[in-house]
C-alpha positions in Angstrom: 6.2 -23.3 28.7 8.2 -21.6 26.0 7.5 -18.1 24.6 7.8 -17.9 20.8 10.7 -15.6 19.8 9.7 -12.6 17.8 11.5 -12.2 14.4 14.5 -9.9 14.1 13.4 -6.6 12.5 15.7 -4.4 10.6 16.2 -1.0 12.3 17.3 1.9 10.1 19.4 4.9 11.0 18.1 8.4 10.2 20.5 8.5 7.2 19.1 5.2 5.9 15.5 6.4 6.4 16.4 9.4 4.3 17.6 7.1 1.5 14.3 5.2 1.8 12.5 8.5 1.3 14.4 8.9 -2.0 13.1 5.5 -3.1 9.6 6.5 -1.8 9.7 9.7 -3.9 10.2 7.6 -7.1 7.2 5.5 -6.2 5.1 8.6 -5.3 5.9 10.4 -8.6 5.1 7.3 -10.6 1.7 6.8 -8.9 0.9 10.4 -9.6 1.9 10.0 -13.2 -0.2 6.9 -13.6 -3.3 8.5 -12.1 -3.0 11.6 -14.4 -2.3 9.4 -17.5 -5.1 6.9 -17.2 -7.8 7.1 -19.8 -10.7 4.9 -21.0 -9.5 2.5 -23.6 -6.0 2.1 -22.2 -4.9 -1.4 -21.2 -3.3 -2.2 -17.9 -0.2 -3.1 -19.8 -0.1 0.5 -21.1 0.1 1.7 -17.5 2.8 -0.8 -16.8 4.9 0.6 -19.6 4.5 4.2 -18.2 5.4 3.0 -14.7 8.5 1.1 -15.9 9.8 4.1 -17.8 9.1 6.5 -14.9 10.9 4.3 -12.4 13.9 3.6 -14.6 14.2 7.3 -15.7 14.7 8.1 -12.0 17.6 5.8 -11.8 15.7 3.1 -9.9 14.5 -0.5 -10.7 11.0 -1.8 -10.4 10.7 -3.9 -7.3 8.0 -6.2 -8.7 9.6 -7.1 -12.1 10.6 -10.7 -11.8 9.8 -10.9 -8.1 9.0 -14.6 -7.6 8.3 -14.7 -11.3 5.9 -11.7 -11.4 5.9 -10.4 -15.0 4.9 -6.7 -14.5 6.6 -3.6 -13.1 3.4 -2.8 -11.2 0.3 -4.6 -10.0 -2.9 -3.5 -11.6 -6.1 -4.7 -10.0 -9.4 -3.6 -11.6 -12.8 -3.5 -10.0 -13.4 -6.9 -8.2 -9.6 -7.7 -8.3 -8.2 -7.1 -4.9 -4.4 -7.3 -5.3 -1.6 -8.7 -7.5 -3.3 -8.2 -10.8 -1.0 -8.8 -13.7 -0.7 -6.0 -16.3 -2.3 -7.3 -19.6 -2.6 -5.9 -23.0 -6.1 -7.3 -23.3 -7.3 -5.9 -20.0 -8.9 -2.7 -21.3 -10.0 0.0 -18.9 -13.6 1.3 -19.2 -15.3 4.5 -18.0 -16.5 3.9 -14.5 -13.9 1.3 -13.6 -11.8 1.6 -10.4 -8.2 0.4 -10.5 -5.7 -0.3 -7.7 -2.1 0.2 -8.6 0.6 -1.2 -6.4 4.1 0.2 -7.2 7.6 -0.6 -5.8 11.0 0.8 -6.7 14.6 0.0 -5.6 17.0 3.0 -5.4 20.5 2.5 -4.3 19.5 -0.8 -2.6 16.5 0.6 -0.7 12.9 -0.1 -1.4 9.8 2.0 -1.6 6.3 0.5 -1.8 2.9 2.2 -2.1 -0.5 1.7 -3.6 -3.5 3.8 -4.5 -6.9 3.1 -6.0 -8.4 5.6 -8.4 -11.3 6.0 -10.9 -11.3 5.8 -14.7 -13.6 8.8 -15.4 -16.5 9.3 -13.0 -17.7 6.5 -10.7 -20.7 5.9 -8.4 -21.0 7.3 -4.9 -20.6 3.7 -3.6 -17.3 3.4 -5.3 -16.1 6.8 -4.2 -17.0 5.9 -0.6 -15.3 2.5 -0.8 -12.0 4.2 -1.8 -12.3 6.8 0.9 -13.0 4.2 3.6 -10.0 2.2 2.6 -7.7 5.2 2.4 -8.9 6.5 5.7 -8.4 3.1 7.3 -4.7 3.2 6.1 -4.2 6.6 7.8 -5.8 5.2 11.0 -3.2 2.4 10.9 -0.3 4.8 10.1 -1.2 7.0 13.1 -0.3 4.1 15.4 3.3 4.0 14.3 5.0 5.4 17.3 7.8 3.9 19.4 6.2 1.8 22.2 3.0 1.1 20.4 2.2 -2.5 19.2 1.4 -4.1 15.9 -2.0 -5.0 17.4 -2.7 -1.3 17.8 -2.2 -0.9 14.0 -4.5 -3.7 13.0 -7.1 -2.7 15.6 -7.2 0.9 14.2 -7.6 -0.3 10.6 -10.2 -2.8 11.4 -12.1 -0.5 13.7 -12.4 2.2 11.1 -13.7 -0.3 8.4 -16.2 -1.7 10.9 -17.5 1.7 11.9 -18.0 2.6 8.3 -20.5 -0.2 8.0 -21.1 -2.8 5.3 -17.5 -3.3 4.2 -15.2 -6.3 4.2 -11.7 -6.1 5.7 -9.5 -8.6 3.8 -7.6 -10.7 6.3 -5.6 -13.0 4.1 -3.1 -10.3 3.1 -1.5 -7.5 5.0 1.4 -5.1 5.4 5.1 -5.9 6.0 8.4 -4.6 7.0 10.5 -2.9 4.3 14.0 -1.7 3.8 16.8 -3.5 2.0 14.2 -6.0 0.8 10.6 -5.4 -0.3 9.0 -7.9 2.1 10.6 -8.2 5.5 9.5 -9.1 9.0 7.2 -8.3 10.6 3.9 -9.2 8.9 1.4 -6.5 9.6 -2.2 -7.7 10.0 -5.1 -5.4 9.2 -6.9 -6.5 12.3 -5.7 -7.1 15.9 -6.1 -6.4 19.6 -4.8 -3.2 21.3 -1.5 -3.5 23.1 -0.8 -6.9 21.7 1.8 -8.1 19.3 5.3 -6.8 18.6 6.3 -3.5 20.2 7.2 -0.9 17.7 10.7 0.7 18.0 12.3 3.7 16.5 13.9 2.9 13.1 11.3 0.3 12.1 9.9 0.8 8.6 6.6 -0.8 7.8 4.3 -0.9 4.8 0.7 -0.3 5.9 -1.9 -1.6 3.4 -5.5 -2.3 4.0 -7.7 -3.9 1.3 -11.4 -3.1 1.7 -14.3 -4.8 -0.1 -17.8 -3.5 -0.8 -19.3 -6.7 0.4 -17.8 -9.8 2.1 -14.2 -9.8 3.2 -13.6 -13.2 1.5 -11.3 -13.5 -1.5 -10.1 -16.2 -3.9 -6.9 -16.5 -6.0 -7.2 -16.9 -9.8 -5.5 -19.7 -11.7 -2.8 -17.3 -12.9 -1.2 -17.8 -9.5 -1.2 -14.0 -8.7 -4.5 -12.2 -9.1 -6.8 -12.2 -6.0 -10.5 -11.3 -6.5 -13.5 -10.8 -4.2 -15.5 -14.0 -3.8 -18.8 -12.2 -4.3 -17.6 -10.3 -7.3 -18.1 -6.9 -5.7 -15.4 -4.1 -6.0 -12.4 -3.7 -3.8 -9.9 -0.9 -2.9 -6.3 -1.0 -1.8 -4.1 1.8 -0.3 -0.6 1.6 1.0 2.2 3.7 2.3 5.7 2.8 3.5 6.3 4.5 6.9 9.2 4.9 9.3 8.7 4.8 13.1 10.5 7.8 14.5 10.6 9.6 17.9 8.7 12.5 16.2 6.0 10.3 14.9 5.2 8.4 11.7 7.3 9.5 8.8 5.5 8.7 5.5 8.3 7.6 3.1 6.1 7.3 0.0 4.1 10.6 0.6 2.7 12.2 -2.5 2.1 15.9 -2.9 -1.6 15.5 -2.2 -0.8 13.9 1.2 0.8 17.0 2.6 -2.4 18.5 4.1 -3.4 15.2 5.7 0.1 14.7 7.1 0.1 18.2 8.6 -3.4 17.7 10.0 -2.4 14.5 11.7 0.7 16.1 13.2 3.2 13.8 11.5 6.7 14.9 10.6 7.1 16.5 7.2 8.6 13.8 5.0 10.6 16.4 3.1 11.9 18.1 6.2 10.1 21.4 5.6 
């Protein structure tokens, strides 16, 4: 009986991880800018233009632009759209919408990749709770990124939190990934799994952790544009993502934003800026 070989995974040196943090800062600043800029009546293409300018002004290049033919510099997924929404000049944001923005940047050959979901104006308690559950699920997954842990521990932590929160769907068709000199690398990171199963994590691995959480069923369907994925039942979805390095001192969040500092300190993770 043959054992299936695990894929080779790119391991980074501390110096390379520091360069990935620089790419991560570009992404973080861009996401902060988008959230502060969003207004009712804007189109998702307006947000794409802001993101493209922010990334290029930092000396970086948008990871998504042209990737397998994707036309935008960011992914903009509104309400029932789960991931991979294409920025569109006719997609107008309304008060009470929620929007997931996935952003990637390449700086000096290294990639950063992160996603947040935020509100356009005020939203319902149900929508606020959905976003909190998804973001907290991401942090539960990130907390497993220690040398010697397994990919199954990551997925189990994410899925367990979503299940405990009650009434939410954990999208299984899409997941996280390795990241480094390419945006999508081995290994694939499932958002569900069994403890102590799967690939063993090692110092120097860099992974993008990204749960997608639905208000109803976990089931999703792709649209005819070949990119946009929506919930099958038409209910809303949230998406959060951070790129993270596995280090001996704990998970190093490469795409950390200023607002993440308190959470990172509470969890006992290393300061991504070395403070």
